C-alpha positions as CSV (number, residue, x, y, z in Angstrom):
1,X,3.8,2.6,18.0
2,X,3.5,1.3,14.5
3,X,1.3,3.1,11.9
4,X,-2.3,2.1,12.1
5,X,-2.3,1.1,8.4
6,X,0.3,-1.6,9.1
7,X,-1.6,-3.1,12.1
8,X,-3.7,-6.3,11.6
9,X,-7.4,-5.4,12.0
10,X,-8.1,-8.1,14.7
11,X,-9.7,-8.0,18.1
12,X,-6.4,-9.2,19.5
13,X,-4.8,-6.1,18.2
14,X,-7.6,-4.0,19.5
15,X,-7.2,-5.4,23.0
16,X,-3.4,-4.9,23.0
17,X,-3.9,-1.3,21.8
18,X,-6.4,-0.5,24.5
19,X,-4.0,-2.0,27.1
20,X,-1.1,0.1,25.7
21,X,-3.2,3.1,25.7
22,X,-4.2,2.7,29.3
23,X,-0.5,2.4,30.2
24,X,0.3,5.4,28.2
25,X,-2.3,7.4,29.9
26,X,-1.3,6.3,33.4
27,X,2.3,7.2,32.5
28,X,1.1,10.7,31.3
29,X,-0.7,11.2,34.6
30,X,2.5,10.3,36.6
31,X,4.6,12.5,34.5
32,X,2.2,15.4,34.9
33,X,2.4,15.1,38.6
34,X,6.1,14.9,38.4
35,X,6.3,17.9,36.3
36,X,4.2,20.0,38.7
37,X,6.5,18.9,41.6
38,X,9.7,19.7,39.7
39,X,8.2,23.1,38.6
40,X,7.4,24.1,42.2
41,X,10.9,23.0,43.2
42,X,12.7,24.9,40.4
43,X,10.9,28.0,41.3
44,X,11.6,27.6,44.9
45,X,15.3,27.0,44.2
46,X,15.5,29.9,41.9
47,X,14.2,32.2,44.5
48,X,16.9,30.8,46.9
49,X,19.6,31.2,44.4
50,X,18.4,34.9,43.9
51,X,18.6,35.4,47.6
52,X,22.0,33.9,48.0
53,X,23.4,35.7,44.9
54,X,23.2,39.1,46.6
55,X,24.8,37.7,49.7
56,X,27.6,36.1,47.6
57,X,28.2,39.3,45.7
58,X,28.5,41.3,49.0
59,X,31.0,38.7,50.5
60,X,33.1,38.8,47.4
61,X,33.1,42.7,47.3
62,X,34.2,42.7,50.9
63,X,37.0,40.2,50.2
64,X,38.3,42.3,47.3
65,X,38.0,45.5,49.3
66,X,40.1,43.9,52.1
67,X,42.6,42.7,49.5
68,X,43.0,46.1,48.0
69,X,43.4,47.7,51.5
70,X,46.1,45.1,52.4
71,X,48.0,45.9,49.1
72,X,48.0,49.5,49.9
73,X,49.2,48.9,53.6
74,X,51.9,46.3,52.8
75,X,52.4,46.3,49.0
76,X,51.4,43.7,46.5
77,X,54.5,41.6,46.9
78,X,54.3,41.3,50.7
79,X,50.5,40.5,50.5
80,X,51.2,37.8,47.9
81,X,53.9,36.3,50.1
82,X,51.9,36.5,53.2
83,X,48.8,34.9,51.7
84,X,50.9,31.9,50.5
85,X,50.7,30.5,54.0
86,X,47.7,28.1,54.6
87,X,44.8,30.0,56.2
88,X,42.5,27.0,56.7
89,X,42.1,23.3,56.1
90,X,39.0,22.7,53.9
91,X,37.3,19.5,53.4
92,X,34.3,19.1,51.0
93,X,31.7,16.2,51.0
94,X,28.8,16.1,48.6
95,X,25.8,13.9,49.6
96,X,22.6,13.7,47.7
97,X,18.9,13.7,48.3
98,X,16.3,12.4,45.9
99,X,13.4,14.5,44.6
100,X,11.2,12.5,42.1
101,X,14.1,10.4,41.2
102,X,16.5,13.4,40.7
103,X,19.6,13.3,42.8
104,X,20.1,16.9,44.3
105,X,23.5,17.7,45.8
106,X,24.0,18.4,49.5
107,X,27.3,20.2,49.8
108,X,29.2,20.2,53.1
109,X,32.3,22.3,53.6
110,X,34.2,21.8,56.7
111,X,36.6,24.9,57.2
112,X,39.0,24.8,60.0
113,X,40.9,28.1,60.4
114,X,44.5,28.0,61.0
115,X,45.9,30.2,63.8
116,X,46.5,33.6,62.1
117,X,49.7,35.3,63.3
118,X,51.7,38.4,62.4
119,X,55.3,38.4,61.6
120,X,58.0,39.9,63.7
121,X,58.3,42.6,61.2
122,X,54.7,43.6,61.9
123,X,52.6,42.5,59.1
124,X,49.6,44.9,58.9
125,X,46.4,43.7,60.3
126,X,44.8,44.2,57.0
127,X,46.6,41.1,55.7
128,X,45.0,38.9,58.3
129,X,41.6,40.7,57.6
130,X,42.0,39.7,54.0
131,X,42.4,36.1,55.1
132,X,39.3,36.2,57.2
133,X,37.3,37.8,54.3
134,X,38.3,35.2,51.8
135,X,37.5,32.3,54.3
136,X,34.0,33.7,54.5
137,X,33.8,33.5,50.7
138,X,34.6,29.8,50.9
139,X,32.0,29.3,53.6
140,X,29.4,31.2,51.4
141,X,30.1,29.0,48.4
142,X,28.7,26.0,50.3
143,X,25.2,27.1,50.2
144,X,25.6,28.8,46.7
145,X,27.0,25.6,45.1
146,X,24.3,23.5,46.6
147,X,21.5,25.8,45.4
148,X,22.9,26.4,41.9
149,X,23.8,22.7,41.3
150,X,20.2,21.8,42.5
151,X,18.6,24.4,40.1
152,X,20.7,22.9,37.2
153,X,19.7,19.4,37.8
154,X,16.0,20.0,38.5
155,X,15.8,22.3,35.5
156,X,17.3,19.5,33.3
157,X,14.9,16.8,34.6
158,X,12.0,19.3,34.1
159,X,12.9,19.8,30.5
160,X,13.3,16.1,30.0
161,X,10.0,15.4,31.6
162,X,8.3,18.0,29.6
163,X,9.6,16.4,26.4
164,X,8.2,13.0,27.5
165,X,4.8,14.6,28.4
166,X,4.6,16.3,25.0
167,X,5.4,13.2,23.2
168,X,2.7,11.3,25.0
169,X,0.2,14.1,24.5
170,X,1.1,14.9,20.8
171,X,2.2,11.6,19.4
172,X,1.8,8.4,21.4
173,X,-1.7,8.9,22.8
174,X,-3.2,10.3,19.6
175,X,-1.7,7.5,17.5
176,X,-3.2,4.9,19.9
177,X,-6.6,6.4,19.8
178,X,-6.6,6.8,16.0
179,X,-5.5,3.2,15.6
180,X,-8.2,2.0,18.0
181,X,-10.8,4.0,16.1
182,X,-9.7,2.6,12.8
183,X,-9.7,-1.1,14.0
184,X,-13.0,-0.6,15.7
185,X,-14.5,0.8,12.5
186,X,-13.0,-2.2,10.5
187,X,-14.3,-4.7,13.0
188,X,-17.8,-3.0,13.0
189,X,-17.9,-3.0,9.2
190,X,-16.9,-6.7,9.2
191,X,-19.6,-7.5,11.6
192,X,-22.2,-5.7,9.5
193,X,-21.1,-7.5,6.4
194,X,-21.2,-10.9,8.2
195,X,-24.6,-10.1,9.5
196,X,-25.9,-9.2,6.0
197,X,-24.3,-12.5,4.6
198,X,-25.9,-14.4,7.4
199,X,-29.3,-13.0,6.6
200,X,-28.9,-13.8,2.9
201,X,-27.9,-17.4,3.7
202,X,-30.8,-17.7,6.1
203,X,-33.2,-16.3,3.5
204,X,-31.8,-18.6,0.8
205,X,-32.1,-21.7,3.1
206,X,-35.7,-20.7,4.0
207,X,-36.5,-20.3,0.3
208,X,-35.0,-23.7,-0.5
209,X,-37.0,-25.4,2.3
210,X,-40.2,-23.8,1.0
211,X,-39.5,-25.1,-2.5
212,X,-38.9,-28.5,-1.1
213,X,-42.1,-28.4,0.8
214,X,-44.1,-27.4,-2.3
215,X,-42.5,-30.1,-4.2
């Protein structure tokens, strides 16, 4: 939006400014609705993240506890060697759903557990229990990653939308309204001057006709 001082004071400019102001106001209304939807969504997602966070912590704590127990039973080297064997086949797919133009991740983890066996030497059951606990960690991360990623994307779009709303409210719309007022004032002043000139011309013509009639 150019500075009002640099705009031509014409009716064409006034009509263009009014059209542009209407578009800005319509855009502001749409962005306000988008901001409200995103704000509700980000609060909902944050509550979900808070709920999942406690569960994730518990699952990690259980996995670490199982690992410590396995190390005590079989020794760190034996546990490290035993856990090198694949415990599961994991496939990850990330789809997306749209919320007000924001692509939110939908994470799908497909965990297929391999058959857990003990060695002939009698590997402690705590080693297999450790595998199971850490597979639960993997499964838990599906929901956690989806919720956390969604919060980040929605929060980022919310901040961007807020900046656009603020720009319209504080800069674009006020500049349009000020420019319209200034051009309207200029045109009104020009109309008053034209009216005064027209009256003077009319009075002078009438005076000239009266002089001609008397002559």
